[in-house]
N, CA, C and O atoms as a MOPAC input file, in Angstrom:
PM7 MOZYME 1SCF
protein

 N     47.12800 1    64.42500 1   118.86200 1
 C     47.21000 1    63.95400 1   117.49600 1
 C     47.85800 1    62.57600 1   117.47600 1
 O     48.80600 1    62.31100 1   118.21500 1
 N     47.34000 1    61.71200 1   116.63000 1
 C     47.85600 1    60.35600 1   116.53800 1
 C     49.12200 1    60.31000 1   115.69300 1
 O     49.35000 1    61.14300 1   114.81600 1
 N     49.92000 1    59.32000 1   115.98800 1
 C     51.13600 1    59.14400 1   115.21100 1
 C     50.80100 1    58.58200 1   113.83900 1
 O     49.76200 1    57.95300 1   113.63700 1
 N     51.69700 1    58.82300 1   112.91700 1
 C     51.50500 1    58.30000 1   111.57900 1
 C     51.87900 1    56.81700 1   111.53800 1
 O     52.75200 1    56.35200 1   112.27100 1
 N     51.19000 1    56.09800 1   110.66000 1
 C     51.49300 1    54.69400 1   110.41000 1
 C     51.84000 1    54.55000 1   108.94100 1
 O     51.61700 1    55.46300 1   108.14500 1
 N     52.38300 1    53.40300 1   108.59100 1
 C     52.70400 1    53.13400 1   107.19100 1
 C     51.65600 1    52.18000 1   106.62800 1
 O     51.33600 1    51.16600 1   107.24800 1
 N     51.12600 1    52.50200 1   105.46400 1
 C     50.13500 1    51.66200 1   104.79900 1
 C     50.78000 1    50.33300 1   104.44100 1
 O     51.88000 1    50.30000 1   103.89000 1
 N     50.09200 1    49.22900 1   104.75600 1
 C     50.66500 1    47.90500 1   104.48500 1
 C     50.63400 1    47.56100 1   103.00300 1
 O     51.23500 1    46.56400 1   102.60000 1
 N     49.95500 1    48.35100 1   102.18100 1
 C     49.88000 1    48.09100 1   100.74800 1
 C     50.83600 1    49.00000 1    99.97200 1
 O     51.71300 1    48.52100 1    99.25500 1
 N     50.65900 1    50.30800 1   100.12200 1
 C     51.47000 1    51.24500 1    99.32700 1
 C     52.67900 1    51.79900 1   100.08100 1
 O     53.50100 1    52.49600 1    99.48600 1
 N     52.80200 1    51.50800 1   101.35600 1
 C     53.91400 1    51.94000 1   102.22300 1
 C     54.00800 1    53.45900 1   102.38900 1
 O     55.05100 1    53.96200 1   102.80600 1
 N     52.93400 1    54.20300 1   102.07100 1
 C     52.91800 1    55.64500 1   102.30400 1
 C     52.44300 1    55.89800 1   103.73900 1
 O     51.61900 1    55.14800 1   104.26200 1
 N     52.95800 1    56.94000 1   104.36600 1
 C     52.50100 1    57.25500 1   105.72500 1
 C     51.08200 1    57.83200 1   105.71000 1
 O     50.68000 1    58.51700 1   104.76900 1
 N     50.33700 1    57.53500 1   106.77800 1
 C     48.98500 1    58.08100 1   106.92900 1
 C     48.67700 1    58.19900 1   108.40600 1
 O     49.28600 1    57.53000 1   109.24100 1
 N     47.72800 1    59.05700 1   108.71300 1
 C     47.26900 1    59.21500 1   110.09300 1
 C     46.01200 1    58.36400 1   110.24200 1
 O     45.04100 1    58.59400 1   109.52000 1
 N     45.99300 1    57.39000 1   111.15200 1
 C     44.82500 1    56.52300 1   111.31000 1
 C     43.60500 1    57.30200 1   111.79400 1
 O     43.72700 1    58.32200 1   112.47100 1
 N     42.44600 1    56.80600 1   111.43700 1
 C     41.19600 1    57.39800 1   111.89700 1
 C     41.13900 1    57.25800 1   113.42200 1
 O     41.49100 1    56.20200 1   113.94700 1
 N     40.70700 1    58.29400 1   114.14500 1
 C     40.71200 1    58.24200 1   115.61500 1
 C     39.91900 1    57.07500 1   116.20400 1
 O     40.30200 1    56.54200 1   117.24500 1
 N     38.83300 1    56.67200 1   115.56700 1
 C     38.03600 1    55.56700 1   116.10800 1
 C     38.68900 1    54.20800 1   115.86500 1
 O     38.47700 1    53.26700 1   116.62900 1
 N     39.47500 1    54.11000 1   114.81100 1
 C     40.10400 1    52.82900 1   114.47800 1
 C     41.43200 1    52.63400 1   115.19900 1
 O     41.82700 1    51.50700 1   115.49600 1
 N     42.11300 1    53.73300 1   115.47800 1
 C     43.38600 1    53.73900 1   116.19700 1
 C     44.37800 1    52.74800 1   115.60500 1
 O     44.74500 1    52.87400 1   114.43700 1
 N     44.81900 1    51.76500 1   116.38500 1
 C     45.86800 1    50.84100 1   115.93900 1
 C     45.37000 1    49.77200 1   114.98700 1
 O     46.18200 1    49.06500 1   114.39000 1
 N     44.05800 1    49.62800 1   114.82400 1
 C     43.52700 1    48.55500 1   113.96900 1
 C     43.57700 1    48.88600 1   112.48700 1
 O     43.52300 1    47.97700 1   111.65900 1
 N     43.67700 1    50.16400 1   112.12900 1
 C     43.69000 1    50.54900 1   110.72000 1
 C     45.02300 1    50.16100 1   110.09300 1
 O     46.08600 1    50.52600 1   110.59600 1
 N     44.95900 1    49.41800 1   108.99100 1
 C     46.16800 1    48.91400 1   108.35300 1
 C     46.51600 1    49.64100 1   107.06000 1
 O     47.68000 1    49.66300 1   106.66000 1
 N     45.51600 1    50.24100 1   106.39700 1
 C     45.77700 1    50.90100 1   105.12500 1
 C     45.40700 1    52.37300 1   105.18900 1
 O     44.69100 1    52.83400 1   106.07800 1
 N     45.93200 1    53.08600 1   104.20200 1
 C     45.55600 1    54.49500 1   104.07300 1
 C     44.12600 1    54.56700 1   103.53000 1
 O     43.47300 1    53.53600 1   103.36400 1
 N     43.64800 1    55.75700 1   103.25900 1
 C     42.26000 1    55.92800 1   102.82700 1
 C     42.05400 1    55.65600 1   101.34400 1
 O     40.92000 1    55.71300 1   100.86900 1
 N     43.10600 1    55.36500 1   100.60500 1
 C     42.97400 1    55.13000 1    99.16300 1
 C     42.13200 1    53.88200 1    98.90600 1
 O     42.34000 1    52.83500 1    99.51800 1
 N     41.18600 1    54.01700 1    97.99400 1
 C     40.28700 1    52.89900 1    97.67800 1
 C     41.05900 1    51.69500 1    97.15300 1
 O     40.70900 1    50.55400 1    97.45200 1
 N     42.09700 1    51.94300 1    96.38000 1
 C     42.87300 1    50.82800 1    95.82600 1
 C     43.56900 1    50.03000 1    96.92500 1
 O     43.66700 1    48.80600 1    96.83400 1
 N     44.04700 1    50.70500 1    97.95200 1
 C     44.70200 1    50.00600 1    99.06800 1
 C     43.68700 1    49.20100 1    99.87300 1
 O     43.94600 1    48.05500 1   100.24100 1
 N     42.54000 1    49.80200 1   100.14300 1
 C     41.50400 1    49.08000 1   100.88900 1
 C     41.01500 1    47.86500 1   100.11300 1
 O     40.78200 1    46.80700 1   100.69600 1
 N     40.85900 1    48.01300 1    98.80100 1
 C     40.40600 1    46.91500 1    97.94700 1
 C     41.43500 1    45.76500 1    97.93900 1
 O     41.07100 1    44.59100 1    98.01000 1
 N     42.71500 1    46.12900 1    97.85400 1
 C     43.78100 1    45.11200 1    97.84600 1
 C     43.85200 1    44.37900 1    99.18100 1
 O     44.06600 1    43.16700 1    99.20700 1
 N     43.67600 1    45.09200 1   100.28700 1
 C     43.67100 1    44.44100 1   101.60100 1
 C     42.50400 1    43.46200 1   101.70600 1
 O     42.66500 1    42.36300 1   102.23500 1
 N     41.34400 1    43.84900 1   101.21300 1
 C     40.17000 1    42.97200 1   101.21900 1
 C     40.40200 1    41.75300 1   100.32900 1
 O     40.02700 1    40.63800 1   100.69200 1
 N     41.02200 1    41.96500 1    99.16100 1
 C     41.32000 1    40.85300 1    98.24900 1
 C     42.24600 1    39.83800 1    98.92600 1
 O     42.04000 1    38.62900 1    98.81800 1
 N     43.26600 1    40.34100 1    99.62200 1
 C     44.20100 1    39.45500 1   100.32300 1
 C     43.51000 1    38.70000 1   101.45800 1
 O     43.75400 1    37.51000 1   101.65900 1
 N     42.65200 1    39.39400 1   102.19100 1
 C     41.93200 1    38.74500 1   103.29800 1
 C     41.01400 1    37.65300 1   102.76000 1
 O     40.93000 1    36.57200 1   103.34300 1
 N     40.32800 1    37.92500 1   101.65600 1
 C     39.45700 1    36.91500 1   101.05800 1
 C     40.25900 1    35.71100 1   100.58500 1
 O     39.83800 1    34.56800 1   100.76400 1
 N     41.41500 1    35.96800 1    99.98100 1
 C     42.26500 1    34.87800 1    99.49900 1
 C     42.73600 1    34.01500 1   100.67500 1
 O     42.72100 1    32.78700 1   100.58600 1
 N     43.14900 1    34.64700 1   101.76700 1
 C     43.57800 1    33.90700 1   102.95300 1
 C     42.43400 1    33.07400 1   103.51900 1
 O     42.63000 1    31.92200 1   103.90700 1
 N     41.23900 1    33.66000 1   103.56600 1
 C     40.07400 1    32.95100 1   104.10100 1
 C     39.77200 1    31.71400 1   103.25500 1
 O     39.51800 1    30.63700 1   103.79300 1
 N     39.79900 1    31.87200 1   101.92400 1
 C     39.53200 1    30.73900 1   101.04000 1
 C     40.60700 1    29.66500 1   101.16800 1
 O     40.31800 1    28.47700 1   101.02900 1
 N     41.84600 1    30.07600 1   101.43300 1
 C     42.93400 1    29.11300 1   101.62100 1
 C     42.72900 1    28.32200 1   102.91400 1
 O     42.98100 1    27.11700 1   102.95000 1
 N     42.27500 1    28.99000 1   103.96700 1
 C     42.05900 1    28.33700 1   105.25600 1
 C     40.82100 1    27.45400 1   105.26300 1
 O     40.76100 1    26.48800 1   106.02500 1
 N     39.82700 1    27.76400 1   104.42800 1
 C     38.56300 1    27.01600 1   104.41200 1
 C     38.22200 1    26.58300 1   102.99000 1
 O     37.23200 1    27.04900 1   102.42600 1
 N     39.03300 1    25.69400 1   102.40000 1
 C     38.81600 1    25.34700 1   100.99700 1
 C     37.51600 1    24.59500 1   100.73700 1
 O     36.99800 1    24.64300 1    99.62200 1
 N     36.98000 1    23.90700 1   101.72900 1
 C     35.77000 1    23.10400 1   101.53400 1
 C     34.49100 1    23.80900 1   101.94800 1
 O     33.42700 1    23.19000 1   101.94700 1
 N     34.56200 1    25.08600 1   102.30200 1
 C     33.39600 1    25.78400 1   102.82700 1
 C     32.20500 1    25.72200 1   101.87700 1
 O     31.10100 1    25.36300 1   102.28800 1
 N     32.42000 1    26.06800 1   100.61700 1
 C     31.31300 1    26.10500 1    99.67300 1
 C     30.90200 1    24.70900 1    99.23900 1
 O     29.73700 1    24.47700 1    98.91600 1
 N     31.84500 1    23.77700 1    99.22900 1
 C     31.52300 1    22.39700 1    98.89500 1
 C     30.60700 1    21.79900 1    99.95500 1
 O     29.64600 1    21.10600 1    99.62100 1
 N     30.89200 1    22.05800 1   101.22100 1
 C     30.04800 1    21.57200 1   102.31200 1
 C     28.65400 1    22.18300 1   102.20400 1
 O     27.65300 1    21.49000 1   102.39100 1
 N     28.58900 1    23.46400 1   101.90800 1
 C     27.28500 1    24.13200 1   101.76700 1
 C     26.49200 1    23.49600 1   100.63000 1
 O     25.28900 1    23.26900 1   100.75900 1
 N     27.16100 1    23.21200 1    99.52700 1
 C     26.47600 1    22.58800 1    98.40000 1
 C     25.95500 1    21.21100 1    98.79300 1
 O     24.80300 1    20.87200 1    98.52200 1
 N     26.80200 1    20.43100 1    99.42600 1
 C     26.40800 1    19.06800 1    99.77500 1
 C     25.27300 1    19.03400 1   100.78900 1
 O     24.44800 1    18.12100 1   100.74700 1
 N     25.20700 1    19.98600 1   101.68400 1
 C     24.18000 1    19.95600 1   102.71700 1
 C     22.87100 1    20.59900 1   102.29200 1
 O     21.80300 1    20.10800 1   102.65600 1
 N     22.92700 1    21.68100 1   101.53500 1
 C     21.70700 1    22.41800 1   101.22200 1
 C     21.27200 1    22.26800 1    99.76700 1
 O     20.17500 1    21.78200 1    99.49400 1
 N     22.10500 1    22.67200 1    98.85800 1
 C     21.70600 1    22.74400 1    97.46200 1
 C     21.49200 1    21.36600 1    96.83300 1
 O     20.56900 1    21.17300 1    96.04200 1
 N     22.34100 1    20.42600 1    97.18800 1
 C     22.20000 1    19.09200 1    96.62800 1
 C     20.86400 1    18.47800 1    97.04800 1
 O     20.18000 1    17.85900 1    96.23200 1
 N     20.49300 1    18.65000 1    98.31900 1
 C     19.21700 1    18.12600 1    98.80400 1
 C     18.04700 1    18.79700 1    98.08300 1
 O     17.07800 1    18.12800 1    97.72400 1
 N     18.12600 1    20.11200 1    97.86900 1
 C     17.05600 1    20.82000 1    97.16800 1
 C     16.94300 1    20.33900 1    95.73300 1
 O     15.84100 1    20.11300 1    95.23200 1
 N     18.08500 1    20.18300 1    95.06900 1
 C     18.07600 1    19.71400 1    93.68400 1
 C     17.48900 1    18.30400 1    93.56400 1
 O     16.79400 1    18.00100 1    92.59400 1
 N     17.76500 1    17.45600 1    94.53700 1
 C     17.21300 1    16.10200 1    94.50600 1
 C     15.69800 1    16.11300 1    94.71900 1
 O     14.98300 1    15.28300 1    94.15800 1
 N     15.21600 1    17.05200 1    95.52900 1
 C     13.77300 1    17.17500 1    95.76000 1
 C     13.05300 1    17.75900 1    94.55400 1
 O     11.88400 1    17.44800 1    94.32200 1
 N     13.72900 1    18.59400 1    93.79000 1
 C     13.13300 1    19.30600 1    92.65800 1
 C     13.77100 1    18.86300 1    91.34600 1
 O     14.27400 1    19.68200 1    90.57700 1
 N     13.74300 1    17.57400 1    91.10800 1
 C     14.34900 1    17.01500 1    89.89800 1
 C     13.65600 1    17.60400 1    88.66400 1
 O     12.42900 1    17.67500 1    88.60300 1
 N     14.44500 1    18.01500 1    87.70500 1
 C     13.91900 1    18.55400 1    86.45700 1
 C     13.56700 1    20.02900 1    86.50600 1
 O     13.09200 1    20.56800 1    85.50600 1
 N     13.78000 1    20.70500 1    87.63200 1
 C     13.41600 1    22.11700 1    87.75400 1
 C     14.14900 1    22.97500 1    86.72700 1
 O     13.53800 1    23.79600 1    86.04300 1
 N     15.44900 1    22.77900 1    86.62700 1
 C     16.24600 1    23.61100 1    85.72200 1
 C     15.81500 1    23.41000 1    84.27100 1
 O     15.70500 1    24.37100 1    83.51100 1
 N     15.57700 1    22.17000 1    83.89800 1
 C     15.16600 1    21.87700 1    82.52400 1
 C     13.80700 1    22.51600 1    82.23200 1
 O     13.62800 1    23.11500 1    81.17100 1
 N     12.84000 1    22.39700 1    83.16200 1
 C     11.51900 1    23.01600 1    82.98900 1
 C     11.64100 1    24.52800 1    82.89400 1
 O     10.99900 1    25.15300 1    82.05100 1
 N     12.45800 1    25.11500 1    83.75000 1
 C     12.62400 1    26.56600 1    83.75400 1
 C     13.14700 1    27.04500 1    82.40300 1
 O     12.65600 1    28.03300 1    81.85800 1
 N     14.14000 1    26.34400 1    81.86700 1
 C     14.70900 1    26.74000 1    80.57700 1
 C     13.67200 1    26.61800 1    79.46200 1
 O     13.62900 1    27.44600 1    78.55300 1
 N     12.84500 1    25.58700 1    79.53700 1
 C     11.82300 1    25.40900 1    78.50800 1
 C     10.74600 1    26.48000 1    78.60500 1
 O     10.24000 1    26.94000 1    77.58200 1
 N     10.39100 1    26.87900 1    79.81600 1
 C      9.34800 1    27.87600 1    80.02200 1
 C      9.85300 1    29.31000 1    79.82700 1
 O      9.04700 1    30.22500 1    79.65800 1
 N     11.15500 1    29.51500 1    79.84800 1
 C     11.74600 1    30.85400 1    79.72800 1
 C     12.84300 1    30.85200 1    78.65900 1
 O     14.02100 1    30.98500 1    78.98900 1
 N     12.47600 1    30.70400 1    77.40300 1
 C     13.50300 1    30.65800 1    76.35100 1
 C     14.29200 1    31.96200 1    76.22000 1
 O     15.44300 1    31.94300 1    75.78400 1
 N     13.69300 1    33.08100 1    76.59000 1
 C     14.41200 1    34.35700 1    76.50800 1
 C     15.58700 1    34.39000 1    77.48300 1
 O     16.60900 1    35.01600 1    77.20600 1
 N     15.44100 1    33.71600 1    78.62200 1
 C     16.52500 1    33.63100 1    79.60000 1
 C     17.69300 1    32.83200 1    79.01300 1
 O     18.84900 1    33.24500 1    79.10500 1
 N     17.37900 1    31.70600 1    78.42100 1
 C     18.40600 1    30.85800 1    77.82400 1
 C     19.09800 1    31.60500 1    76.69200 1
 O     20.32200 1    31.55900 1    76.56600 1
 N     18.31500 1    32.29000 1    75.87100 1
 C     18.88200 1    33.03800 1    74.73800 1
 C     19.78000 1    34.17400 1    75.23000 1
 O     20.82000 1    34.44100 1    74.62800 1
 N     19.38700 1    34.85000 1    76.32700 1
 C     20.17900 1    35.97600 1    76.83400 1
 C     21.53200 1    35.51700 1    77.35800 1
 O     22.49300 1    36.28600 1    77.34900 1
 N     21.61400 1    34.27600 1    77.81200 1
 C     22.88400 1    33.75900 1    78.32200 1
 C     23.76800 1    33.21000 1    77.21200 1
 O     24.96300 1    32.98700 1    77.40700 1
 N     23.17000 1    32.99400 1    76.05000 1
 C     23.93600 1    32.43500 1    74.95000 1
 C     24.18100 1    30.94300 1    75.12000 1
 O     25.13400 1    30.39300 1    74.56700 1
 N     23.30700 1    30.28800 1    75.89400 1
 C     23.44100 1    28.85700 1    76.15000 1
 C     22.65400 1    28.09300 1    75.08800 1
 O     21.50500 1    28.41500 1    74.78500 1
 N     23.28800 1    27.10000 1    74.54700 1
 C     22.60500 1    26.25100 1    73.57700 1
 C     22.48800 1    24.86900 1    74.17700 1
 O     23.49300 1    24.21300 1    74.45000 1
 N     21.26600 1    24.43000 1    74.37900 1
 C     21.00600 1    23.13700 1    74.99300 1
 C     20.43200 1    22.21200 1    73.91800 1
 O     19.43600 1    22.51900 1    73.26300 1
 N     21.08700 1    21.09300 1    73.77000 1
 C     20.64900 1    20.11200 1    72.78900 1
 C     20.01100 1    18.94600 1    73.53300 1
 O     20.67500 1    18.25100 1    74.30200 1
 N     18.75800 1    18.74400 1    73.30700 1
 C     18.04600 1    17.64500 1    73.95100 1
 C     17.88300 1    16.51400 1    72.94500 1
 O     17.54100 1    16.74100 1    71.78400 1
 N     18.13100 1    15.30500 1    73.40300 1
 C     18.00100 1    14.13500 1    72.52300 1
 C     16.57000 1    13.66300 1    72.47200 1
 O     16.26600 1    12.68900 1    71.78300 1

């Protein structure tokens, strides 16, 4: 039998899953697992603040430049989409 560990979120003791052994950090509670994931995501975003900006500049910006006017045409051809979002676009 494995030794008990303390959950890094709620500090309650738990027995780790046999396959995870020492790598398991939280108990089986969904709230603890969710909080650990939230913290990991926050740390990742802190370490890589420009990740999404670089992706935009390399991929999406180039696509948008190639397809000038796509968004405006789409909104004109799909008024129900614009209405469902509650967006009001005023064209001069």
